[in-house]
C-alpha positions as a LaTeX table, in Angstrom:
\begin{tabular}{lrrr}
\hline
Residue & $x$ (\AA) & $y$ (\AA) & $z$ (\AA) \\
\hline
Unk1 & 0.00 & 0.00 & 0.00 \\
Unk2 & 1.46 & 3.37 & $-1.00$ \\
Unk3 & 1.73 & 6.44 & 1.22 \\
Unk4 & $-1.17$ & 8.23 & $-0.50$ \\
Unk5 & $-3.61$ & 5.37 & 0.23 \\
Unk6 & $-2.44$ & 5.20 & 3.86 \\
Unk7 & $-2.95$ & 8.95 & 4.19 \\
Unk8 & $-6.46$ & 8.70 & 2.72 \\
Unk9 & $-7.40$ & 5.90 & 5.12 \\
Unk10 & $-6.05$ & 7.98 & 8.03 \\
Unk11 & $-8.09$ & 11.03 & 6.96 \\
Unk12 & $-11.30$ & 9.02 & 6.51 \\
Unk13 & $-10.85$ & 7.31 & 9.88 \\
Unk14 & $-10.21$ & 10.64 & 11.58 \\
Unk15 & $-13.33$ & 12.13 & 10.01 \\
Unk16 & $-15.45$ & 9.17 & 11.17 \\
Unk17 & $-14.11$ & 9.47 & 14.72 \\
Unk18 & $-14.60$ & 13.22 & 14.67 \\
Unk19 & $-18.18$ & 12.76 & 13.46 \\
Unk20 & $-18.89$ & 10.26 & 16.23 \\
Unk21 & $-17.48$ & 12.67 & 18.80 \\
Unk22 & $-19.60$ & 15.51 & 17.41 \\
Unk23 & $-22.73$ & 13.33 & 17.50 \\
Unk24 & $-21.92$ & 12.22 & 21.05 \\
Unk25 & $-21.39$ & 15.82 & 22.10 \\
Unk26 & $-24.63$ & 16.86 & 20.40 \\
Unk27 & $-26.57$ & 14.18 & 22.25 \\
Unk28 & $-25.11$ & 15.35 & 25.54 \\
Unk29 & $-25.83$ & 19.00 & 24.74 \\
Unk30 & $-29.41$ & 18.11 & 23.72 \\
Unk31 & $-30.18$ & 16.65 & 27.14 \\
Unk32 & $-32.86$ & 19.06 & 28.36 \\
Unk33 & $-33.59$ & 17.61 & 31.81 \\
Unk34 & $-32.45$ & 19.23 & 35.06 \\
Unk35 & $-31.09$ & 15.92 & 36.38 \\
Unk36 & $-28.17$ & 13.81 & 35.09 \\
Unk37 & $-28.89$ & 11.27 & 32.38 \\
Unk38 & $-28.78$ & 7.62 & 33.41 \\
Unk39 & $-26.92$ & 5.07 & 31.30 \\
Unk40 & $-29.29$ & 2.34 & 32.54 \\
Unk41 & $-32.41$ & 3.45 & 30.65 \\
Unk42 & $-33.62$ & 4.31 & 27.17 \\
Unk43 & $-35.74$ & 7.43 & 26.64 \\
Unk44 & $-38.27$ & 8.05 & 23.88 \\
Unk45 & $-40.55$ & 11.03 & 23.22 \\
Unk46 & $-44.17$ & 9.90 & 22.86 \\
Unk47 & $-47.49$ & 11.58 & 22.07 \\
Unk48 & $-51.05$ & 10.58 & 22.93 \\
Unk49 & $-54.46$ & 12.28 & 23.16 \\
Unk50 & $-56.83$ & 12.61 & 26.06 \\
Unk51 & $-60.58$ & 12.26 & 25.56 \\
Unk52 & $-60.89$ & 16.00 & 24.96 \\
Unk53 & $-58.67$ & 15.66 & 21.91 \\
Unk54 & $-55.69$ & 17.42 & 23.48 \\
Unk55 & $-52.36$ & 15.88 & 22.46 \\
Unk56 & $-50.09$ & 15.23 & 25.42 \\
Unk57 & $-46.33$ & 14.79 & 25.19 \\
Unk58 & $-44.34$ & 12.53 & 27.45 \\
Unk59 & $-40.93$ & 10.99 & 27.94 \\
Unk60 & $-41.08$ & 7.20 & 28.04 \\
Unk61 & $-38.32$ & 5.59 & 30.12 \\
Unk62 & $-37.57$ & 1.90 & 29.67 \\
Unk63 & $-34.88$ & $-0.30$ & 31.26 \\
Unk64 & $-31.87$ & $-0.60$ & 28.92 \\
Unk65 & $-31.72$ & $-4.35$ & 29.52 \\
Unk66 & $-35.37$ & $-4.69$ & 28.54 \\
Unk67 & $-36.47$ & $-8.15$ & 27.37 \\
Unk68 & $-39.58$ & $-9.47$ & 25.62 \\
Unk69 & $-41.76$ & $-9.74$ & 28.74 \\
Unk70 & $-44.68$ & $-7.43$ & 29.52 \\
Unk71 & $-43.69$ & $-4.86$ & 32.15 \\
Unk72 & $-45.47$ & $-3.08$ & 34.96 \\
Unk73 & $-45.81$ & 0.59 & 34.03 \\
Unk74 & $-46.20$ & 3.87 & 35.92 \\
Unk75 & $-47.54$ & 7.23 & 34.65 \\
Unk76 & $-46.02$ & 10.22 & 36.45 \\
Unk77 & $-46.79$ & 13.94 & 36.53 \\
Unk78 & $-46.19$ & 17.03 & 38.66 \\
Unk79 & $-45.40$ & 19.14 & 40.50 \\
Unk80 & $-48.12$ & 21.71 & 39.81 \\
Unk81 & $-46.57$ & 24.21 & 37.39 \\
Unk82 & $-43.59$ & 21.99 & 36.57 \\
Unk83 & $-42.68$ & 20.06 & 33.41 \\
Unk84 & $-41.57$ & 16.49 & 32.73 \\
Unk85 & $-37.93$ & 17.59 & 32.55 \\
Unk86 & $-38.03$ & 18.35 & 36.28 \\
Unk87 & $-39.18$ & 16.21 & 39.23 \\
Unk88 & $-41.50$ & 13.85 & 37.35 \\
Unk89 & $-38.69$ & 12.94 & 34.95 \\
Unk90 & $-36.34$ & 12.27 & 37.85 \\
Unk91 & $-38.88$ & 9.92 & 39.43 \\
Unk92 & $-39.53$ & 8.26 & 36.05 \\
Unk93 & $-35.86$ & 7.69 & 35.28 \\
Unk94 & $-35.13$ & 6.33 & 38.75 \\
Unk95 & $-38.05$ & 3.90 & 38.68 \\
Unk96 & $-37.14$ & 2.77 & 35.15 \\
Unk97 & $-33.67$ & 1.96 & 36.49 \\
Unk98 & $-35.48$ & $-0.32$ & 38.96 \\
Unk99 & $-37.28$ & $-2.29$ & 36.27 \\
Unk100 & $-40.50$ & $-0.42$ & 35.42 \\
Unk101 & $-41.63$ & 1.22 & 32.21 \\
Unk102 & $-42.39$ & 4.80 & 33.20 \\
Unk103 & $-44.03$ & 7.75 & 31.48 \\
Unk104 & $-43.38$ & 11.31 & 32.67 \\
Unk105 & $-45.84$ & 13.59 & 30.88 \\
Unk106 & $-46.70$ & 17.26 & 30.60 \\
Unk107 & $-50.34$ & 17.98 & 31.51 \\
Unk108 & $-52.68$ & 19.68 & 29.06 \\
Unk109 & $-51.90$ & 23.32 & 28.24 \\
Unk110 & $-48.36$ & 23.14 & 29.65 \\
Unk111 & $-44.83$ & 22.21 & 28.61 \\
Unk112 & $-44.66$ & 20.37 & 25.29 \\
Unk113 & $-48.28$ & 19.22 & 25.48 \\
Unk114 & $-50.88$ & 20.94 & 23.34 \\
Unk115 & $-53.98$ & 22.89 & 24.32 \\
Unk116 & $-55.01$ & 26.52 & 24.04 \\
Unk117 & $-54.95$ & 28.88 & 25.82 \\
Unk118 & $-51.64$ & 28.09 & 27.48 \\
Unk119 & $-51.04$ & 27.80 & 31.20 \\
Unk120 & $-54.54$ & 26.67 & 32.15 \\
Unk121 & $-55.23$ & 24.18 & 34.94 \\
Unk122 & $-58.46$ & 22.21 & 35.35 \\
Unk123 & $-59.56$ & 19.68 & 38.00 \\
Unk124 & $-61.39$ & 17.70 & 35.32 \\
Unk125 & $-58.94$ & 17.86 & 32.42 \\
Unk126 & $-55.84$ & 17.31 & 34.56 \\
Unk127 & $-57.46$ & 14.26 & 36.17 \\
Unk128 & $-58.30$ & 13.04 & 32.67 \\
Unk129 & $-54.64$ & 13.49 & 31.68 \\
Unk130 & $-53.68$ & 10.67 & 34.06 \\
Unk131 & $-56.32$ & 8.38 & 32.55 \\
Unk132 & $-55.11$ & 9.29 & 29.05 \\
Unk133 & $-51.62$ & 8.20 & 30.09 \\
Unk134 & $-53.16$ & 4.91 & 31.26 \\
Unk135 & $-54.90$ & 4.60 & 27.86 \\
Unk136 & $-51.52$ & 4.93 & 26.15 \\
Unk137 & $-49.61$ & 2.57 & 28.45 \\
Unk138 & $-52.31$ & $-0.13$ & 28.45 \\
Unk139 & $-52.09$ & $-0.36$ & 24.66 \\
Unk140 & $-48.33$ & $-0.82$ & 24.46 \\
Unk141 & $-47.16$ & $-4.34$ & 23.56 \\
Unk142 & $-44.47$ & $-4.23$ & 26.24 \\
Unk143 & $-46.86$ & $-3.26$ & 29.08 \\
Unk144 & $-49.14$ & $-5.56$ & 31.06 \\
Unk145 & $-52.45$ & $-3.62$ & 31.14 \\
Unk146 & $-53.28$ & $-5.19$ & 34.50 \\
Unk147 & $-50.08$ & $-3.78$ & 36.05 \\
Unk148 & $-50.38$ & $-0.03$ & 35.67 \\
Unk149 & $-49.83$ & 2.48 & 38.45 \\
Unk150 & $-49.60$ & 6.26 & 38.68 \\
Unk151 & $-47.50$ & 8.69 & 40.68 \\
Unk152 & $-48.47$ & 12.32 & 41.29 \\
Unk153 & $-46.20$ & 14.95 & 42.78 \\
Unk154 & $-47.41$ & 18.10 & 44.58 \\
Unk155 & $-50.66$ & 19.34 & 42.96 \\
Unk156 & $-50.70$ & 16.33 & 40.66 \\
Unk157 & $-50.68$ & 14.11 & 43.73 \\
Unk158 & $-54.22$ & 15.31 & 44.38 \\
Unk159 & $-55.08$ & 14.91 & 40.70 \\
Unk160 & $-53.62$ & 11.39 & 40.75 \\
Unk161 & $-55.65$ & 10.44 & 43.81 \\
Unk162 & $-58.73$ & 11.81 & 42.06 \\
Unk163 & $-57.93$ & 9.73 & 38.97 \\
Unk164 & $-57.54$ & 6.63 & 41.14 \\
Unk165 & $-61.04$ & 7.18 & 42.56 \\
Unk166 & $-62.44$ & 7.17 & 38.99 \\
Unk167 & $-60.19$ & 4.89 & 36.93 \\
Unk168 & $-60.29$ & 1.27 & 38.10 \\
Unk169 & $-57.49$ & 0.33 & 35.68 \\
Unk170 & $-55.07$ & 2.06 & 38.07 \\
Unk171 & $-53.86$ & $-0.68$ & 40.40 \\
Unk172 & $-51.47$ & 1.31 & 42.60 \\
Unk173 & $-51.18$ & 5.03 & 43.31 \\
Unk174 & $-48.34$ & 6.97 & 44.95 \\
Unk175 & $-48.64$ & 10.62 & 45.91 \\
Unk176 & $-45.55$ & 12.57 & 46.91 \\
Unk177 & $-45.70$ & 15.90 & 48.79 \\
Unk178 & $-49.35$ & 16.20 & 47.74 \\
Unk179 & $-51.46$ & 19.34 & 47.38 \\
Unk180 & $-55.26$ & 19.27 & 47.27 \\
Unk181 & $-55.63$ & 22.06 & 44.69 \\
Unk182 & $-59.38$ & 22.38 & 45.17 \\
Unk183 & $-58.99$ & 22.86 & 48.90 \\
Unk184 & $-56.19$ & 25.40 & 48.73 \\
Unk185 & $-58.00$ & 27.44 & 46.06 \\
Unk186 & $-61.34$ & 27.39 & 47.87 \\
Unk187 & $-60.10$ & 27.77 & 51.44 \\
Unk188 & $-56.64$ & 29.30 & 51.19 \\
Unk189 & $-53.61$ & 27.91 & 52.98 \\
Unk190 & $-54.45$ & 26.23 & 56.29 \\
Unk191 & $-58.18$ & 26.81 & 55.58 \\
Unk192 & $-58.05$ & 30.48 & 56.56 \\
Unk193 & $-60.50$ & 31.69 & 53.85 \\
Unk194 & $-64.13$ & 31.98 & 54.96 \\
Unk195 & $-67.27$ & 32.18 & 52.83 \\
Unk196 & $-67.14$ & 35.97 & 52.58 \\
Unk197 & $-63.51$ & 35.96 & 51.41 \\
Unk198 & $-64.28$ & 33.18 & 48.93 \\
Unk199 & $-67.16$ & 35.20 & 47.48 \\
Unk200 & $-64.89$ & 38.23 & 47.11 \\
Unk201 & $-62.34$ & 36.02 & 45.33 \\
Unk202 & $-65.01$ & 34.77 & 42.92 \\
Unk203 & $-66.12$ & 38.34 & 42.23 \\
Unk204 & $-62.54$ & 39.35 & 41.44 \\
Unk205 & $-61.93$ & 36.37 & 39.16 \\
Unk206 & $-65.20$ & 36.80 & 37.28 \\
Unk207 & $-64.45$ & 40.47 & 36.68 \\
Unk208 & $-61.14$ & 39.28 & 35.29 \\
Unk209 & $-62.97$ & 36.92 & 32.92 \\
Unk210 & $-64.78$ & 39.89 & 31.41 \\
Unk211 & $-61.50$ & 41.78 & 31.05 \\
Unk212 & $-59.81$ & 38.77 & 29.47 \\
Unk213 & $-62.58$ & 38.49 & 26.90 \\
Unk214 & $-62.40$ & 42.20 & 26.11 \\
Unk215 & $-58.61$ & 42.18 & 25.85 \\
Unk216 & $-58.48$ & 38.87 & 23.95 \\
Unk217 & $-55.77$ & 37.67 & 26.33 \\
Unk218 & $-55.49$ & 35.95 & 29.69 \\
Unk219 & $-54.15$ & 37.73 & 32.75 \\
Unk220 & $-51.65$ & 35.80 & 34.83 \\
Unk221 & $-51.80$ & 35.25 & 38.56 \\
Unk222 & $-48.95$ & 36.22 & 40.86 \\
Unk223 & $-46.06$ & 33.79 & 40.55 \\
Unk224 & $-42.78$ & 33.45 & 42.36 \\
Unk225 & $-40.85$ & 36.71 & 42.72 \\
Unk226 & $-37.82$ & 37.35 & 40.53 \\
Unk227 & $-35.86$ & 38.15 & 43.69 \\
Unk228 & $-36.41$ & 37.33 & 47.34 \\
Unk229 & $-36.62$ & 40.05 & 49.99 \\
Unk230 & $-36.00$ & 37.62 & 52.84 \\
Unk231 & $-39.43$ & 38.31 & 54.32 \\
Unk232 & $-41.22$ & 35.55 & 52.42 \\
Unk233 & $-42.62$ & 32.44 & 54.15 \\
Unk234 & $-40.14$ & 29.56 & 54.23 \\
Unk235 & $-42.12$ & 27.52 & 51.69 \\
Unk236 & $-41.92$ & 30.38 & 49.17 \\
Unk237 & $-38.15$ & 30.47 & 49.70 \\
Unk238 & $-38.07$ & 26.71 & 49.14 \\
Unk239 & $-40.04$ & 27.03 & 45.88 \\
Unk240 & $-37.73$ & 29.83 & 44.73 \\
Unk241 & $-34.68$ & 27.69 & 45.50 \\
Unk242 & $-36.04$ & 24.96 & 43.25 \\
Unk243 & $-37.74$ & 26.75 & 40.37 \\
Unk244 & $-35.67$ & 29.92 & 40.07 \\
Unk245 & $-32.14$ & 28.58 & 40.49 \\
Unk246 & $-29.89$ & 26.20 & 38.60 \\
Unk247 & $-31.15$ & 23.42 & 40.87 \\
Unk248 & $-34.53$ & 23.16 & 39.14 \\
Unk249 & $-35.05$ & 25.97 & 36.61 \\
Unk250 & $-36.50$ & 24.94 & 33.26 \\
Unk251 & $-37.47$ & 27.26 & 30.43 \\
Unk252 & $-40.84$ & 25.56 & 29.88 \\
Unk253 & $-41.87$ & 25.42 & 33.53 \\
Unk254 & $-44.62$ & 27.87 & 34.49 \\
Unk255 & $-43.22$ & 28.17 & 38.01 \\
Unk256 & $-39.78$ & 29.02 & 36.65 \\
Unk257 & $-41.09$ & 31.61 & 34.20 \\
Unk258 & $-44.40$ & 33.07 & 35.33 \\
Unk259 & $-47.68$ & 31.65 & 36.57 \\
Unk260 & $-50.98$ & 30.06 & 35.65 \\
Unk261 & $-53.80$ & 32.02 & 34.05 \\
Unk262 & $-55.52$ & 33.80 & 36.94 \\
Unk263 & $-59.02$ & 32.52 & 36.23 \\
Unk264 & $-57.92$ & 28.85 & 36.41 \\
Unk265 & $-58.68$ & 29.07 & 40.13 \\
Unk266 & $-62.43$ & 29.36 & 39.52 \\
Unk267 & $-63.03$ & 25.73 & 38.57 \\
Unk268 & $-60.96$ & 24.47 & 41.50 \\
Unk269 & $-62.96$ & 26.63 & 43.94 \\
Unk270 & $-66.18$ & 25.02 & 42.72 \\
Unk271 & $-65.13$ & 21.39 & 42.14 \\
Unk272 & $-63.66$ & 19.38 & 45.04 \\
Unk273 & $-61.39$ & 16.74 & 43.53 \\
Unk274 & $-61.27$ & 14.18 & 46.36 \\
Unk275 & $-65.01$ & 13.72 & 46.94 \\
Unk276 & $-64.96$ & 9.97 & 46.25 \\
Unk277 & $-61.41$ & 9.09 & 47.28 \\
Unk278 & $-62.88$ & 6.98 & 50.12 \\
Unk279 & $-64.08$ & 4.57 & 47.40 \\
Unk280 & $-60.60$ & 3.77 & 46.04 \\
Unk281 & $-60.19$ & 0.01 & 46.36 \\
Unk282 & $-56.69$ & $-0.31$ & 44.93 \\
Unk283 & $-53.48$ & 0.38 & 46.83 \\
Unk284 & $-52.40$ & 3.91 & 47.77 \\
Unk285 & $-49.13$ & 5.14 & 49.26 \\
Unk286 & $-49.13$ & 8.77 & 50.44 \\
Unk287 & $-45.70$ & 10.30 & 51.09 \\
Unk288 & $-45.02$ & 13.65 & 52.71 \\
Unk289 & $-42.23$ & 15.52 & 54.44 \\
Unk290 & $-42.34$ & 16.05 & 58.20 \\
Unk291 & $-41.45$ & 19.75 & 57.84 \\
Unk292 & $-43.58$ & 20.47 & 54.76 \\
Unk293 & $-46.07$ & 23.34 & 55.05 \\
Unk294 & $-48.41$ & 21.18 & 52.97 \\
Unk295 & $-48.34$ & 18.07 & 55.15 \\
Unk296 & $-51.95$ & 18.54 & 56.28 \\
Unk297 & $-53.18$ & 17.85 & 52.73 \\
Unk298 & $-51.74$ & 14.33 & 52.82 \\
Unk299 & $-52.70$ & 13.63 & 56.42 \\
Unk300 & $-56.34$ & 14.57 & 55.82 \\
Unk301 & $-56.50$ & 12.78 & 52.47 \\
Unk302 & $-55.21$ & 9.63 & 54.13 \\
Unk303 & $-57.89$ & 9.79 & 56.85 \\
Unk304 & $-60.51$ & 9.53 & 54.13 \\
Unk305 & $-59.08$ & 6.37 & 52.58 \\
Unk306 & $-60.35$ & 2.90 & 53.48 \\
Unk307 & $-58.79$ & $-0.54$ & 53.45 \\
Unk308 & $-55.63$ & $-2.29$ & 54.57 \\
Unk309 & $-53.76$ & $-1.46$ & 51.35 \\
Unk310 & $-53.44$ & 2.28 & 52.16 \\
Unk311 & $-50.37$ & 3.80 & 53.82 \\
Unk312 & $-49.17$ & 7.23 & 54.94 \\
Unk313 & $-45.39$ & 7.67 & 55.07 \\
Unk314 & $-43.96$ & 10.80 & 56.70 \\
Unk315 & $-40.30$ & 11.47 & 55.86 \\
Unk316 & $-38.35$ & 12.82 & 58.86 \\
Unk317 & $-36.85$ & 16.30 & 58.50 \\
Unk318 & $-38.05$ & 16.71 & 54.89 \\
Unk319 & $-39.58$ & 19.88 & 53.46 \\
Unk320 & $-42.13$ & 20.07 & 50.64 \\
Unk321 & $-39.52$ & 20.55 & 47.91 \\
Unk322 & $-37.08$ & 18.00 & 49.34 \\
Unk323 & $-39.37$ & 15.40 & 47.79 \\
Unk324 & $-38.92$ & 17.00 & 44.36 \\
Unk325 & $-35.27$ & 16.05 & 43.93 \\
Unk326 & $-33.46$ & 15.18 & 47.18 \\
Unk327 & $-32.32$ & 11.62 & 46.51 \\
Unk328 & $-31.50$ & 11.13 & 50.19 \\
Unk329 & $-35.05$ & 12.04 & 51.20 \\
Unk330 & $-37.21$ & 10.53 & 48.44 \\
Unk331 & $-37.94$ & 6.95 & 49.61 \\
Unk332 & $-37.36$ & 5.18 & 46.29 \\
Unk333 & $-36.75$ & 1.80 & 47.97 \\
Unk334 & $-40.19$ & 2.04 & 49.58 \\
Unk335 & $-41.83$ & 3.23 & 46.35 \\
Unk336 & $-40.24$ & 0.37 & 44.39 \\
Unk337 & $-41.36$ & $-2.19$ & 46.96 \\
Unk338 & $-44.89$ & $-0.77$ & 46.97 \\
Unk339 & $-45.25$ & $-1.03$ & 43.20 \\
Unk340 & $-43.72$ & $-4.48$ & 43.08 \\
Unk341 & $-46.20$ & $-5.66$ & 45.71 \\
Unk342 & $-49.30$ & $-4.26$ & 44.06 \\
Unk343 & $-48.37$ & $-4.44$ & 40.34 \\
Unk344 & $-47.71$ & $-8.16$ & 40.26 \\
\hline
\end{tabular}
């Protein structure tokens, strides 16, 4: 072989290696989650519609060593105002590492999911979003339709519990650091809003509806401040530390970049989401932090559940947002064991 051929082979080989490095770097740079990527799972973007015709977008996580068997699957969403690239994706990736097929999805009107106007929340539609995720998972060839669970974080913990009271296909439900969004909108934090204050709130929001129609836009509620003064309640500081800093900021997250449409609160004020949670027959695990301002939502929701397959787990020394991403506080061993017991 002459020198010219050797040189050509060297150049071609170098170009191939350079191309592989560029592709590898591109894949790394395209990682849009706030948590490190696991080398133990495969991730695929998927789309499915709810029964209102809204197309939802999710990230499907599957074990890398996946075989031909049918797997137990878990649909995951939340926190309220977050996107699948934040806490729900972290939960999904971690549980996929432990042998489940998991689906972290953006609810209607948020993130990469469709729906207009943007940044709307609904007790009905967001409950339906969980059932739509069950529709999708139950029709996959690699999922056992009799082994599907859900996991809701923060406000979508309440939505998940509501879905479990309606959708009998859900065999196991986990809520983590749960909010009852109907209760907090109707009664305020710690149930401090009385009937008079609630009526004044409804008057304000209905006046805003008229203004929104006239202006052909939707006014936003008050979100997290751009800067802290130091005088905020501790839970606001905790939210800021997650959503507004490198720890949890994401460009598509409402809580990182603004807030919900103001009039979204109206439907929550009028429609309690946990009315029939006492009729859930399948297993429920409710997890909350000992130091969370929101702990009373989980404690009271648990009191309403019936049966020996219900459990309340309080995590010592954990705040509300610790259960978003603190791997030392989130009880993944317990969550794994719970799903393996009830999705078998």
